[in-house]
C-alpha positions, 0 to 999 in steps of 0.5 A, a space after each residue: 212805725 218808727 221807734 227809738 228803742 228798736 231799730 229793725 234796719 240796724 238789727 238786719 244790717 248788723 246780722 248781715 255784717 256779722 255774716 259777712 265778717 264770718 265768711 271773710 274770716 273763713 276765707 282768710 283762714 283758707 288763704 293763710 293755711 291753704 286748706 278749705 277743711 283744716 279742722 273737724 269743725 269745717 266738715 267732720 265727714 270729709 276731715 275724718 276721711 282725709 285723716 284716714 287717707 293721710 294715715 295710709 300715706 304715712 304708712 306707705 312712706 314708711 314701707 317705701 323707706 323699708 323697701 329702699 333700705 332692703 334694696 340697699 342690703 340686697 344690692 350690696 350682697 349682689 355686688 359682693 357675690 358678683 365680685 366673688 364670681 369674677 375671682 372664681 373665674 380667675 381661679 378657674 383659669 389658673 387651675 386650668 393652666 395647672 392641668 397641663 403636663 408642661 407645668 413644672 413643680 415650681 410653677 405649680 407652687 406659684 400657681 397654688 400661692 396665687 390661688 390661695 391669695 385669691 381665695 383669701 380675697 374672696 373670704 374677705 369679701 364674704 365677711 365684709 359685704 354687709 349693710 345695716 349689719 346684715 350680711 347676705 353672703 355669710 349664711 342662708 338665713 331668710 329675712 322678711 319685711 313688710 312690702 305692702 299694706 291695705 287699710 282695714 285688711 289684716 297683714 297676710 303672707 303676701 304682704 311680705 318680701 323674703 330675702 334669703 342669703 347665700 352661704 358662700 362660706 360653705 360654698 367656697 370651703 371645698 374649693 379653698 381646701 384644694 391643693 394642686 400638686 400634679 395634673 390629677 389634683 389640678 383636674 379634681 380642683 377644676 371640678 370643685 371650682 366649677 361647682 363653686 362658681 355655678 353656686 355663686 352665679 346662681 346665688 348672685 342671680 337670685 339676689 339680682 331678681 330679689 333686688 328687681 322685685 324690691 325696686 319694682 315694689 318701691 316704685 309701686 308703693 311710691 305711686 300709691 303714696 303720691 295718689 293718696 297725697 293728691 286725693 287728700 289735697 282734692 278733699 281739703 286743699 283750698 282753691 286759691 283762685 276761688 278764695 282770692 276772688 271770694 276775698 275781694 267780693 267779701 271785702 266789698 260786701 263788708 264795706 257796704 255792710 258797714 255803710 248800711 249799718 251806719 245809715 241804719 243807725 242814723 235813722 232814729 236821729 231823723 225822728 228828732 225833726 218831728 219834734 221841732 
């Protein structure tokens, strides 16, 4: 039965064309945004999962930045401690030379003056070795910072890394007070310098070990962040090769749909031939 009021063929063709146009618009959005799931409307479950993973990645990025900053602080302290250790070695050589009976009083005076200048240099290093306002050489205060975090897990003590400073001010004080006047005082001073040197070397080694731990943790957190980024991409990123092929197919279907609708719309006019 033919009708001039209801064109079933045109209705079907129009519905098909609308479906093609909707798919074409979605494919064009995928190509322009690079995402197959850009909003919750596209796929609520996967979108929600991707947002949780993105939040975790952001957290890891922040933690990695904190680790890098902490690493710089520790590396600065380590460099200062190593510089003080080298100066102490030079002081030890000077004091060792003053233990000889062959050194006269004027020579000891000059040696004492040189030792004093080196201790002044050490004090300057201790007081100025700081990064971001943190000086690890002037006191032994312990500082903590977050080094890891797990989604849905309460932050615990093992999520932190602790940095403990080394009080070189107190360590150097006995040696700074030394005065070499004869062989006996030089021998006593040598023991004080040895004690200070051992303490500084131990402190520098501790800072070095902490710096290595921070560096390793930063590398690990960076890998976690990268893996989350890859995971989010696998969930929501569009397959551009597939989208390109689908776009061409849909464009062809759109042209055919338009042509089909045009043919269907011409069907009622053929009824006119029945009245001629």
